[in-house]
C-alpha positions as CSV (number, residue, x, y, z in Angstrom):
1,X,0.0,0.0,0.0
2,X,1.3,3.4,-1.0
3,X,-0.4,6.7,-0.2
4,X,0.7,10.1,-1.3
5,X,-0.8,13.6,-1.2
6,X,0.1,17.0,-2.4
7,X,1.0,20.0,-0.2
8,X,-2.5,21.4,0.0
9,X,-4.2,18.0,0.6
10,X,-6.4,18.3,-2.4
11,X,-5.2,15.1,-4.0
12,X,-4.2,11.7,-2.8
13,X,-3.0,8.7,-4.8
14,X,-3.3,5.2,-3.2
15,X,-1.4,2.3,-4.8
16,X,-1.8,-1.4,-4.4
17,X,1.0,-3.4,-6.1
18,X,-0.8,-6.7,-5.6
19,X,-4.4,-5.8,-6.3
20,X,-6.2,-8.0,-8.8
21,X,-8.3,-6.5,-11.5
22,X,-9.0,-9.9,-13.3
23,X,-5.2,-10.3,-13.7
24,X,-2.7,-11.5,-11.2
25,X,-0.8,-8.9,-9.1
26,X,-0.9,-6.4,-11.9
27,X,-1.6,-3.6,-9.4
28,X,-4.1,-0.8,-9.1
29,X,-4.0,2.8,-8.1
30,X,-6.8,5.0,-6.8
31,X,-6.8,8.8,-7.3
32,X,-9.0,10.5,-4.7
33,X,-9.9,14.2,-4.7
34,X,-11.0,16.0,-1.6
35,X,-12.8,19.3,-1.8
36,X,-13.7,22.0,0.6
37,X,-17.2,22.2,-0.8
38,X,-17.9,18.4,-0.8
39,X,-17.7,15.5,1.7
40,X,-14.2,14.0,1.9
41,X,-14.2,10.5,0.4
42,X,-14.2,7.8,3.1
43,X,-11.9,4.8,2.3
44,X,-11.9,1.3,3.7
45,X,-8.7,-0.6,3.0
46,X,-8.6,-4.3,3.8
47,X,-6.9,-7.1,2.0
48,X,-6.2,-5.0,-1.1
49,X,-9.9,-3.9,-1.3
50,X,-10.8,-0.2,-1.4
51,X,-14.2,1.3,-1.6
52,X,-14.9,5.0,-2.0
53,X,-18.2,6.6,-0.9
54,X,-18.2,8.6,-4.1
55,X,-16.5,7.7,-7.3
56,X,-17.1,11.3,-8.4
57,X,-14.3,12.2,-6.0
58,X,-11.6,10.4,-8.0
59,X,-10.7,7.6,-10.4
60,X,-9.0,4.3,-10.6
61,X,-5.9,3.3,-12.6
62,X,-5.7,-0.4,-13.5
63,X,-2.4,-2.1,-14.1
64,X,-1.3,-3.2,-17.6
65,X,-0.1,-6.8,-17.2
66,X,0.0,-9.6,-14.7
67,X,3.0,-9.5,-12.4
68,X,3.8,-5.9,-13.2
69,X,3.2,-4.8,-9.6
70,X,2.0,-1.3,-10.7
71,X,1.3,0.9,-7.7
72,X,4.3,-0.2,-5.7
73,X,5.3,3.5,-6.0
74,X,3.0,6.4,-6.9
75,X,3.7,10.1,-6.7
76,X,2.5,13.5,-7.9
77,X,4.5,14.3,-11.0
78,X,3.9,18.0,-11.0
79,X,2.8,19.5,-14.3
80,X,4.9,17.4,-16.8
81,X,3.1,18.5,-19.9
82,X,2.4,22.1,-19.1
83,X,-1.4,22.1,-19.3
84,X,-2.0,23.5,-15.9
85,X,-3.1,20.3,-14.3
86,X,-0.9,18.2,-12.0
87,X,0.0,14.8,-13.3
88,X,0.8,11.4,-11.7
89,X,3.5,8.8,-12.1
90,X,2.9,5.1,-11.3
91,X,5.8,2.7,-11.0
92,X,5.5,-0.9,-12.2
93,X,8.9,-2.2,-11.2
94,X,8.5,-5.8,-12.3
95,X,7.1,-5.1,-15.8
96,X,8.9,-6.6,-18.8
97,X,9.2,-3.9,-21.6
98,X,10.3,-5.3,-24.9
99,X,10.7,-8.7,-23.3
100,X,13.3,-7.4,-20.8
101,X,12.4,-9.3,-17.7
102,X,11.8,-7.0,-14.7
103,X,13.4,-4.0,-16.4
104,X,10.4,-2.2,-15.1
105,X,8.1,0.6,-16.4
106,X,6.7,3.8,-15.1
107,X,3.5,5.4,-16.4
108,X,3.0,9.2,-16.5
109,X,-0.8,9.9,-16.3
110,X,-1.8,13.4,-17.3
111,X,-4.1,15.3,-15.0
112,X,-7.8,15.1,-15.7
113,X,-11.1,16.3,-14.3
114,X,-12.8,13.2,-15.6
115,X,-13.6,10.3,-13.2
116,X,-13.5,7.5,-15.8
117,X,-11.3,4.6,-14.9
118,X,-7.9,4.6,-16.6
119,X,-6.2,1.4,-17.9
120,X,-2.4,1.8,-17.9
121,X,-2.4,-0.2,-21.2
122,X,-4.1,3.0,-22.7
123,X,-1.3,5.2,-21.3
124,X,1.3,2.8,-22.8
125,X,-0.4,3.3,-26.1
126,X,0.1,7.1,-25.8
127,X,-3.4,8.2,-24.8
128,X,-3.7,10.4,-21.7
129,X,0.0,10.1,-20.9
130,X,3.1,8.1,-21.7
131,X,5.1,5.1,-20.6
132,X,8.8,5.1,-19.6
133,X,10.5,1.8,-20.3
134,X,13.4,0.3,-18.3
135,X,16.8,0.1,-19.8
136,X,18.1,-3.4,-18.9
137,X,16.8,-6.7,-17.6
138,X,16.3,-6.8,-13.8
139,X,16.9,-3.0,-13.4
140,X,13.4,-2.7,-11.7
141,X,12.9,0.9,-12.7
142,X,9.9,2.4,-11.0
143,X,10.6,0.9,-7.6
144,X,10.7,4.5,-6.6
145,X,9.2,7.5,-8.5
146,X,8.9,11.2,-7.8
147,X,8.5,14.6,-9.3
148,X,11.9,16.4,-9.5
149,X,10.5,19.9,-10.0
150,X,11.7,21.8,-13.1
151,X,15.3,20.7,-13.2
152,X,16.2,22.1,-16.6
153,X,14.2,25.4,-16.3
154,X,12.1,24.9,-19.4
155,X,8.8,25.5,-17.6
156,X,7.8,21.8,-17.5
157,X,8.1,19.6,-14.4
158,X,10.6,16.8,-14.6
159,X,10.7,13.3,-13.1
160,X,13.2,11.1,-11.2
161,X,12.9,7.3,-11.3
162,X,14.9,4.8,-9.3
163,X,16.4,1.6,-10.6
164,X,17.8,-0.1,-7.5
165,X,19.1,-3.2,-9.2
166,X,20.9,-1.5,-12.1
167,X,24.7,-1.5,-12.5
168,X,25.0,-4.9,-10.6
169,X,22.9,-3.6,-7.7
170,X,24.8,-0.3,-7.4
171,X,21.6,1.3,-8.7
172,X,20.8,4.2,-10.9
173,X,18.3,7.1,-10.9
174,X,17.0,8.6,-14.2
175,X,16.0,12.3,-14.4
176,X,13.5,12.5,-17.2
177,X,12.6,16.0,-18.6
178,X,8.9,16.9,-18.9
179,X,7.3,16.6,-22.3
180,X,4.1,17.8,-24.0
181,X,3.8,14.7,-26.3
182,X,2.9,11.1,-25.4
183,X,5.7,9.3,-27.1
184,X,7.1,6.4,-25.1
185,X,10.4,7.1,-23.5
186,X,13.1,4.4,-23.3
187,X,15.6,5.0,-20.5
188,X,18.4,3.7,-22.8
189,X,17.9,7.1,-24.6
190,X,18.0,9.0,-21.3
191,X,21.3,7.2,-20.5
192,X,22.9,8.7,-23.6
193,X,22.0,12.2,-22.5
194,X,18.9,12.8,-24.6
195,X,15.8,14.0,-22.8
196,X,17.4,13.8,-19.4
197,X,20.4,12.3,-17.6
198,X,21.5,9.4,-15.3
199,X,22.7,9.5,-11.7
200,X,24.8,6.4,-11.0
201,X,25.0,4.8,-7.6
202,X,28.2,4.8,-5.7
203,X,28.5,1.4,-4.0
204,X,26.8,-2.0,-4.2
């Protein structure tokens, strides 16, 4: 279970890495809005089951594939695409992009006022956000995810994504610059200095 909120307590994202939405441990994330002019959503959490008193106060994000463990890490992403709405980032550290076992993925979900459920497979296809694919087998990118603020000063918020098993367990962090498009990002490209940069761990 992972719960995050923003500084003014208007938004919370709640992730379950082992929730089952007709798949096995694909993960699920709930976005809950609280408003000063509406009752705060009441949540019951027990054995990976969550019920909101009002679906109008948020939306759900369903994991893409079995054993991806999406929702292990969730965070506000800031305004990555510059549309004035805060975005979200959801880690799926055991996903297998391009057949790379447990390379991991992270999904950037653009902010929305809609309450329709979001399938991360749709985000991976470039609708409503974009996917970030891990670089190497067993890197497990997305084990940790966070907004990094506007690192490069271009007016778009950037991201930082952890890969604890990279570099023979020395670990890496990838800083990914914000983008207005929905093209998938491969961290192998970030590693070459295009669209961001890598921070390498010091010791195993």
